[in-house]
Every structure is written in structure tokens, then in C-alpha cells.
C-alpha positions in Angstrom: -78.1 -103.1 148.3 -80.2 -104.8 151.0 -78.6 -107.1 153.6 -81.6 -109.3 153.7 -80.7 -110.6 150.3 -78.2 -112.9 152.0 -81.0 -115.3 153.0 -82.7 -114.9 149.6 -79.4 -116.0 148.0 -78.9 -118.9 150.3 -82.6 -120.0 149.9 -82.0 -120.1 146.1 -78.6 -121.9 146.4 -79.5 -124.5 149.1 -83.1 -124.3 150.1 -83.2 -127.5 152.2 -80.2 -126.8 154.3 -80.8 -126.0 158.0 -80.3 -122.3 158.7 -81.6 -122.3 162.3 -81.8 -125.0 164.9 -84.1 -124.5 167.8 -85.1 -126.5 170.9 -88.5 -127.0 169.4 -87.7 -127.3 165.7 -85.7 -126.0 162.8 -85.9 -123.7 159.8 -84.3 -124.4 156.4 -83.0 -121.4 154.4 -86.1 -121.6 152.2 -88.4 -121.7 155.3 -86.6 -118.8 156.9 -86.8 -116.7 153.7 -90.5 -117.5 153.3 -91.2 -116.6 156.9 -89.4 -113.2 156.5 -91.4 -112.7 153.3 -94.6 -113.1 155.2 -93.5 -110.5 157.8 -92.6 -108.1 155.0 -96.0 -108.6 153.4 -97.8 -108.2 156.7 -96.0 -105.0 157.5 -96.5 -103.7 154.1 -100.3 -104.3 154.3 -100.3 -102.2 157.5 -98.7 -99.3 155.6 -95.2 -99.7 157.0 -92.7 -98.4 154.4 -89.1 -97.5 153.7 -87.6 -95.6 156.5 -90.2 -96.4 159.1 -88.9 -97.8 162.4 -90.1 -101.2 163.6 -89.0 -102.4 167.0 -88.4 -106.0 167.8 -89.1 -107.0 171.4 -88.9 -110.8 171.2 -86.9 -113.6 172.8 -84.5 -115.7 170.8 -86.5 -117.7 168.3 -87.7 -118.1 164.7 -90.0 -115.1 165.0 -87.2 -112.8 165.9 -85.1 -113.8 162.9 -88.1 -113.7 160.5 -89.0 -110.2 161.8 -85.5 -108.8 161.5 -85.1 -109.9 157.9 -88.8 -109.1 157.0 -88.4 -105.5 158.3 -85.2 -105.1 156.2 -86.8 -106.5 153.1 -89.3 -103.6 152.8 -86.6 -101.0 153.5 -87.9 -100.2 157.1 -85.4 -99.9 159.9 -85.1 -102.7 162.5 -84.9 -101.7 166.2 -84.0 -104.8 168.3 -84.7 -104.4 172.0 -83.6 -106.7 174.7 -86.3 -108.9 176.2 -85.2 -107.9 179.7 -86.1 -104.2 179.2 -88.6 -102.7 181.6 -91.3 -100.2 181.1 -89.0 -97.1 181.5 -86.5 -98.5 178.9 -89.2 -99.5 176.4 -90.9 -96.1 176.6 -87.7 -94.3 176.1 -86.5 -96.2 173.1 -89.9 -96.3 171.3 -90.3 -92.6 172.0 -86.8 -91.5 171.0 -86.9 -93.6 167.8 -90.4 -92.6 166.9 -91.1 -96.2 166.1 -94.3 -96.8 164.0 -94.7 -100.4 164.9 -93.4 -103.0 167.4 -93.4 -106.8 167.2 -93.5 -108.1 170.7 -94.1 -111.1 172.8 -97.6 -111.6 174.1 -96.4 -111.3 177.7 -95.3 -107.7 176.9 -98.8 -106.5 176.2 -99.2 -105.0 179.8 -96.0 -103.0 179.4 -97.0 -101.8 175.9 -100.5 -100.9 177.1 -98.9 -98.7 179.8 -96.5 -96.9 177.5 -98.6 -96.5 174.4 -100.5 -93.3 175.5 -97.2 -91.5 175.5 -96.2 -92.8 172.1 -98.2 -90.9 169.4 -96.0 -92.3 166.6 -96.7 -96.0 167.5 -99.5 -97.1 165.2 -99.2 -100.8 165.2 -98.5 -103.5 167.8 -98.1 -107.1 166.6 -98.0 -109.7 169.3 -96.5 -113.2 169.1 -98.5 -115.7 171.2 -101.2 -118.2 171.4 -104.1 -115.7 171.4 -105.4 -114.2 168.3 -108.0 -111.7 169.4 -106.4 -108.6 170.9 -108.3 -105.3 171.4 -105.4 -102.9 171.2 -103.0 -105.1 169.1 -102.8 -107.4 166.2 -101.8 -111.1 166.1 -98.5 -111.7 164.5 -99.4 -115.2 163.6 -102.8 -114.1 162.1 -101.2 -111.3 160.0 -98.3 -113.4 158.7 -100.6 -116.4 158.0 -102.6 -114.2 155.5 -99.5 -112.7 153.9 -97.8 -114.1 150.8 -94.6 -116.0 151.2 -93.2 -114.4 148.1 -91.6 -110.9 148.5 -88.4 -109.7 147.0 -86.2 -107.4 149.0 -86.3 -103.7 148.1 -83.2 -102.4 146.3 -81.8 -99.7 148.7 -79.0 -97.2 148.7 -76.0 -98.7 150.6 -76.1 -95.7 153.0 -79.8 -96.3 153.9 -80.2 -97.2 157.6 -80.8 -100.9 158.2 -80.9 -100.9 162.1 -80.8 -98.7 165.1 -79.2 -100.2 168.1 -79.3 -98.4 171.4 -76.1 -98.1 173.4 -76.0 -99.3 177.0 -76.3 -95.7 178.2 -73.3 -95.6 180.6 -73.7 -91.8 180.7 -77.1 -90.2 180.3 -79.8 -91.8 178.2 -79.0 -94.5 175.7 -78.1 -93.3 172.2 -79.4 -95.0 169.0 -76.6 -95.9 166.7 -77.7 -95.9 163.0 -76.1 -98.8 161.1 -76.5 -98.8 157.4 -76.8 -101.7 155.0 -73.3 -101.0 153.8 -72.1 -100.9 157.4 -73.5 -104.3 158.2 -72.8 -106.0 154.9 -69.1 -104.9 154.5 -68.4 -105.4 158.2 -69.8 -108.9 158.2 -68.1 -109.9 155.0 -64.7 -108.8 156.2 -65.3 -110.3 159.6 -66.3 -113.6 158.1 -63.2 -113.6 155.9 -61.0 -112.7 158.9 -62.4 -115.6 160.8 -62.1 -118.0 157.9 -65.8 -118.8 158.2 -67.1 -121.7 156.1 -70.4 -123.2 155.0 -69.8 -126.3 157.2 -69.8 -124.2 160.4 -72.5 -125.0 163.0 -72.7 -122.2 165.4 -74.2 -121.8 168.9 -75.9 -118.6 169.9 -76.3 -118.3 173.7 -76.7 -114.5 173.8 -79.8 -112.4 173.0 -80.3 -112.0 169.3 -81.1 -108.4 170.0 -77.4 -107.8 170.8 -75.1 -106.8 167.9 -72.6 -109.5 168.8 -75.2 -112.1 168.1 -76.4 -110.4 164.9 -72.9 -109.9 163.6 -70.9 -112.9 164.7 -73.9 -115.2 164.5 -76.7 -114.2 162.1 -74.7 -112.2 159.5 -71.4 -114.3 159.5 -73.1 -117.7 159.5 -76.0 -116.9 157.2 -73.7 -115.0 154.9 -71.6 -118.1 154.5 -74.4 -120.5 154.4 -73.7 -122.0 157.8 -76.1 -123.3 160.5 -76.9 -121.6 163.8 -78.3 -123.3 166.9 -80.2 -120.7 169.0 -80.7 -121.0 172.7 -83.5 -119.0 174.3 -81.1 -118.2 177.2 -77.7 -119.3 178.3 -77.6 -122.2 180.8 -74.1 -123.7 181.1 -74.9 -127.4 181.3 -77.6 -127.2 178.6 -75.3 -125.3 176.3 -72.5 -127.9 176.9 -74.9 -130.8 176.1 -76.0 -129.0 172.9 -72.3 -128.6 171.8 -71.7 -132.3 172.5 -74.9 -133.6 170.9 -74.8 -131.5 167.7 -71.0 -131.3 167.3 -71.1 -127.6 167.3 -67.8 -126.2 166.0 -68.2 -122.5 166.4 -69.5 -120.1 169.0 -69.2 -116.5 170.2 -69.7 -115.2 173.7 -68.3 -113.0 176.4 -65.6 -114.3 178.8 -68.0 -115.1 181.6 -69.8 -117.7 179.4 -66.6 -119.6 178.8 -65.7 -119.4 182.5 -69.0 -121.0 183.3 -68.5 -123.7 180.7 -65.1 -124.6 181.9 -66.4 -124.8 185.5 -68.7 -127.7 184.6 -67.7 -131.3 185.7 -65.6 -133.1 183.2 -68.2 -135.6 182.0 -68.9 -137.0 178.5 -72.3 -135.2 178.4 -70.4 -131.9 178.7 -67.9 -132.7 176.0 -66.8 -129.4 174.4 -64.1 -130.8 172.1 -66.1 -130.4 168.8 -65.6 -126.6 169.2 -63.0 -125.4 166.7 -63.4 -121.6 166.7 -64.5 -119.7 169.8 -64.9 -115.9 169.7 -64.3 -114.2 173.0 -65.3 -110.6 173.0 -67.5 -108.0 174.7 -64.8 -107.1 177.1 -61.0 -107.6 177.4 -60.4 -111.3 177.9 -57.7 -112.3 180.4 -54.9 -114.3 178.7 -55.1 -116.9 181.4 -58.8 -117.5 180.5 -57.9 -117.8 176.8 -55.2 -120.3 177.5 -57.5 -122.3 179.7 -60.2 -122.4 177.0 -57.7 -123.6 174.4 -56.1 -126.2 176.7 -59.4 -127.6 178.0 -61.3 -127.6 174.7 -58.6 -127.9 172.1 -60.0 -125.0 170.1 -58.7 -121.7 168.6 -59.9 -118.6 170.5 -60.5 -115.5 168.5 -60.4 -112.1 170.2 -62.4 -109.4 168.5 -62.9 -105.8 169.4 -65.5 -103.2 168.5 -68.7 -101.5 169.7 -72.2 -100.8 168.6 -71.0 -97.6 166.8 -68.5 -99.6 164.7 -71.0 -102.1 163.3 -69.5 -103.7 165.4 -66.0 -105.0 164.5 -62.9 -102.9 164.4 -60.2 -105.6 164.8 -60.0 -109.4 165.1 -57.5 -112.2 165.2 -57.4 -112.7 161.5 -56.5 -116.1 160.0 -54.2 -114.4 157.5 -52.0 -113.1 160.3 -50.3 -114.5 163.3 -52.2 -114.2 166.6 -50.8 -112.2 169.5 -52.2 -113.0 172.9 -52.8 -109.9 174.8 -53.9 -108.0 171.7 -57.4 -107.7 170.3 -56.2 -108.6 166.8 -55.5 -106.7 163.7 -57.8 -104.1 162.0 -60.3 -105.4 159.4 -59.5 -104.5 155.8 -60.4 -100.9 154.9 -60.5 -100.0 158.6 -58.0 -97.5 159.8 -57.1 -97.3 163.5 -55.1 -94.6 165.3 -54.4 -93.8 168.9 -54.8 -90.2 170.1 -54.1 -88.2 173.2 -56.5 -85.9 175.0 -55.8 -83.2 172.3 -56.5 -85.5 169.4 -52.9 -85.7 168.4 -51.9 -89.1 166.9 -49.5 -91.1 169.0 -46.7 -93.3 167.8 -46.7 -97.1 168.4 -46.6 -98.4 172.0 -48.2 -95.3 173.4 -51.5 -95.4 175.3 -54.4 -93.2 174.3 -57.9 -93.3 172.9 -58.7 -95.7 170.2 -60.1 -94.1 167.0 -61.4 -95.9 163.9 -62.3 -94.9 160.3 -63.8 -96.8 157.4 -66.8 -98.9 156.5 -67.4 -99.8 160.1 -68.3 -96.3 161.3 -72.0 -95.8 162.0 -74.0 -93.1 160.1 -74.5 -91.3 163.5 -76.8 -91.3 166.5 -80.5 -91.2 165.7 -82.0 -87.8 166.5 -78.8 -86.7 168.3 -76.5 -84.5 166.1 -74.6 -83.2 169.2 -73.8 -86.8 170.2 -72.8 -87.6 166.7 -70.5 -84.7 166.4 -68.8 -85.7 169.7 -68.4 -89.3 168.6 -67.3 -88.8 165.0 -64.8 -86.1 164.1 -63.3 -85.8 160.7 -64.7 -89.3 159.9 -62.9 -90.8 162.9 -65.0 -92.7 165.4 -63.8 -91.9 168.9 -64.4 -95.1 170.8 -63.8 -93.9 174.4 -61.5 -96.9 174.9 -57.9 -96.7 176.0 -55.5 -98.8 173.9 -52.3 -98.8 171.8 -51.0 -100.0 168.5 -47.7 -102.0 168.5 -45.1 -101.5 165.7 -46.8 -104.2 163.6 -50.2 -102.6 163.8 -51.8 -104.9 166.3 -54.4 -103.3 168.5 -54.4 -103.6 172.4 -57.2 -102.4 174.6 -56.7 -101.6 178.3 -60.0 -100.1 179.5 -62.8 -97.7 178.9 -61.6 -94.1 179.6 -64.0 -93.8 182.4 -62.9 -97.2 184.0 -59.3 -96.0 184.4 -58.4 -95.6 188.1 -56.1 -92.7 189.0 -54.5 -93.6 192.3 -52.1 -91.1 193.8 -51.3 -89.8 190.3 -50.7 -93.2 188.8 -53.0 -94.6 186.1 -54.3 -98.1 186.9 -56.2 -100.1 184.4 -58.6 -102.5 186.1 -58.3 -105.1 183.4 -54.6 -105.5 184.3 -55.5 -106.4 187.9 -58.3 -108.7 186.6 -55.8 -110.6 184.5 -53.8 -111.4 187.6 -56.9 -112.3 189.6 -57.9 -114.8 186.9 -54.5 -116.5 187.3 -55.6 -117.4 190.9 -56.9 -121.0 190.7 -59.6 -120.2 193.3 -61.1 -117.3 191.4 -64.1 -117.9 189.0 -64.9 -114.3 188.2 -63.4 -110.9 189.0 -64.0 -107.2 188.5 -62.1 -104.2 189.7 -63.4 -100.7 190.1 -62.1 -97.4 191.6 -63.3 -96.4 195.0 -63.2 -92.8 196.0 -60.4 -92.1 198.6 -59.5 -88.8 200.2 -55.8 -89.4 200.3 -55.3 -91.2 196.9 -58.2 -89.9 194.8 -59.2 -93.5 194.1 -58.1 -96.9 195.1 -58.8 -100.2 193.4 -61.3 -102.6 194.8 -61.9 -106.2 193.6 -65.2 -108.0 193.6 -64.6 -111.8 193.5 -66.7 -114.8 192.9 -64.8 -118.0 194.0 -65.1 -121.3 192.3 -67.4 -123.8 193.9 -65.9 -125.3 197.1 -63.1 -122.8 197.3 -62.4 -120.5 200.3 -60.2 -117.4 200.5 -60.0 -114.2 202.4 -59.3 -110.6 201.3 -55.7 -110.6 202.5 -54.9 -113.7 200.5 -56.3 -112.2 197.3 -54.5 -108.9 197.8 -51.2 -110.6 198.5 -51.6 -112.7 195.4 -51.9 -109.5 193.2 -49.2 -107.6 195.0 -46.7 -110.4 194.4 -47.3 -110.0 190.6 -47.6 -106.2 190.0 -46.0 -103.0 190.8 -46.7 -101.8 194.3 -48.8 -98.8 193.3 -51.2 -101.2 191.5 -51.9 -103.2 194.6 -55.5 -103.9 195.5 -56.7 -102.0 198.6 -60.1 -103.7 199.1 -61.7 -107.1 198.3 -65.4 -108.1 198.5 -66.7 -111.6 197.8 -70.0 -112.0 196.1 -72.1 -115.0 195.0 -72.6 -113.4 191.6 -71.4 -110.3 189.7 -73.9 -108.0 188.1 -74.1 -108.7 184.3 -75.7 -107.2 181.3 -78.0 -109.0 178.9 -75.0 -110.7 177.1 -73.3 -111.7 180.4 -70.8 -108.9 180.3 -69.8 -107.8 183.9 -71.2 -104.4 184.7 -68.5 -102.4 186.4 -70.9 -99.5 186.4 -73.2 -101.3 188.7 -70.4 -102.1 191.1 -69.2 -98.5 191.1 -72.8 -97.4 191.9 -73.0 -99.9 194.7 -69.8 -98.6 196.2 -71.0 -95.0 196.1 -74.3 -95.9 197.8 -72.5 -97.6 200.7 
């Protein structure tokens, strides 16, 4: 098994069909496969072999996709890194993974030059750019131009590691989740089947390709079905809307904040989003009000999915073979078991809140070079997600919050997402995030950070009254702060951690 064979198959079946659409060009399946073959040949010529780690530090584009599949073709392990990473993050990941090579943007040479002395395992640096003569690096273009465009993917064991993706590191250093070829292949196949993905889908990728959401919902789902994917270098709401309108894009996948920005655009023909048919909303719990607004304004079907890097990434999804339940994060994928446990790992009956655990093809092989972390995360084959949720009597999964995000106020458990759901019902609110603030009397009290829609005005009392009128008294907001923007991660997911840290520092 080798997951890179998906593009080999599509290249043989429909070589001239567009696989990737870019602002500055396009790649057919045959062209994408040949580009990946050249990367595989170039890496092989440098001595990179099965099991070696090769990092990809590139922006969205053809080179990223060719590198990803080229690395997999030779049986090496791909390590996608976000283009926004700084020197400290790059050094840690390359060091922890023991990466033998990195394919990077030319602009990253200064950072790589600074970290390389502390990375004895790093033997090769390939740079993508206009230059061809580098003293301490090789030219990606020069190496791939000399390589053959014929290379058949190595036949690997299904349990061989395909990629290592580092977690966001909410506690301590990031951990590298090892995802096997079987993890990625089976998860993407069941994910695509659950979505009802088809060959005629034209998708839009607005998030970094280095993120597993883009790789799973975009690259693997679309290429596995023979669809087409338009790739943006970075998300800009008005540009994304014009691409959707111009190319009649019918599928996309993004975090809630992306959709909120799209819906906030003026109602003009150039921002026509009505070609969208299927919109995955994931990365965090999506407020029902936002889902309803997306479906009403666009006329599409929203799909809520749930998972994490350690689950390859999908655990549950709104499957086309089952009814949707707003408020839930869908039904588990086939061959994925889900249970809810208490703090003593005892399985809870339906409708009880506890930690979400998953078992099956989605569970990672473990954390790279971190047996202790692996033992803590996977017990008796069950992945402990750290998320609080419940299963209803029909087996649908609901997620309320990360364990650490739960606010304990005067002995009551308050889930920030419940307050955020209410805040999004306020017509003046564009974005909202709620975190716990230390309080001597109550332990913690909930504080909301709000971004208002353009032209709107409100004060804290108005916002707190709005919430108090809709929820139990003990869940009321105690503080409100208005911001121009909320801190977000590379995918646009709101970072509650940053807000909590800002509160502590004040």
C-alpha cells in the first residue's frame, strides 16, 4: 500500500483532467504525477530512502503537492510545516523528528542557515525559488529538472508511517503524530464516502496545505475521487468569493471564521456563492446559528465533521447515508468506535458528558519519539481525545469543549461553546470567544472577547444582558472585551489559549 498511488491511478485513468487550479496556472493529473515522480527521483539521487523524514516548508502551491506525493512515493515520511513557523518552531520540529532533508521556500534560507548547526541529522536542503546557485543548499528546480518523470510508488506495509504532523502544542512542546498509509487511505475513503464525494466536485482550498484538514478534506478526498481543487496561497475573503463565483466551485472546507468572513461580504454578483453545494465546517464546534446562516445565504448543505491530528483526522461526520442533526458533529465513520468515559475511564451511557474516545482505523500509530505521550493518549487501543462530549441514544456524537477549556464557576461546569452559540445569535456579533478568568470567589468566571460586524456598536452590558436572557443564571457572562480581531491559528481557528494567556498577563 502507498497512498501516493491515488494520483498514479488518476493519471492513468484521466491524464488530461485538471487536478490542481492555481492563480498562475494549473496541473492535470498526469502533470501532477510526473512532478511528484521528479521529486521522488531527485530525493532518491540524494540518498533519501524509506523511513527517512523529509520536511516540507512551503506555501500553498504546485511544489507543495509534488513534494508531498514525491516523498511518499519513495517510502519516506512527509513532515508538513506551516509557512508561518518561526526559527524556534522550525528548529524544534526538525530536531525532534531527526529530519534528513527539508524542501523549503527560498525566503526561508536565513532561518535554515541559523538552525542548521544544531541539526546534525539534516543532510539536505532543497530551496524553491528563482536562484539556482546556493552555497549551503540545493536548487529544487535544478534537482527536479534533471530527474526522470517516471517513478512508480514503492509498495509499503499499510502500517508504515506516511506523515508526521505536529500538534499545536497547547501543553508543553508540540508532539509529532505518526499517521500511517492505512490511517490516511482508509480515513479518506470513508470520509469521501460519508460526504458523497464525486468526480465532478471542484473544491476550494483556502487553508494551508500543511494542515491535516486541507490534506484530508482537500487533497485526499478530492484526488481520491478524481475531483479538482483550486488552491489559494492564503485566504482573502473577497478573492475567495470571486473564485467561487468565477469557477462555479461547489465544495469547500474551512473553519467557522472563514464562513463568517464570507457571509459578511456585500451582496454583489461578483461575490456570488450560490454554486457552493457542500461546505464542511470543522476545526472547532460550529454554532448552529452560523450553520443556519450559511445554508440560508448560500443555499448549500453544511457538513460538520469532528476529529484531530491524532485521528487521521476524522472521527465523525454528517454522513449522507444518515439524517443530519444540527448541534451534533455527525455520526462515527464506518469501523470507528466511539465511547464517552468519565475521569476513571468508565464508559458512560448515552446523554452523559465525558471525554470522547475513539478506536479503529483512524487512531494514529503514536507520537514520534515520545512513548510516554503515546501511552497517555492511547490506552487499550482507545484514543483519548481530551474533548468533552456525549453520544445520544442513536449514536450521534456531540462535542462541548476541550477538557482544559471547560470553566468551573462556583462549582458549576460552563462550556464556552454554549455561550459562544448564544453570542453568535446576536446580529451585531461577527466573531466571539469565551474563556475562563481566574476569580478568588468563584474560581473562574466567563469572559467574552467580541468582534462586532462593520458599522455596529454595542457595550459590554448589552452583550451580557443578551446572554443572560437566554441561559441559566450561573452561565452568565461576567466580563466583555471588544477587539478588532481575535487571535487565530494558521487555519483561522480562534485561539482561546492566546486569549487566556493575555488575561493572565494583565
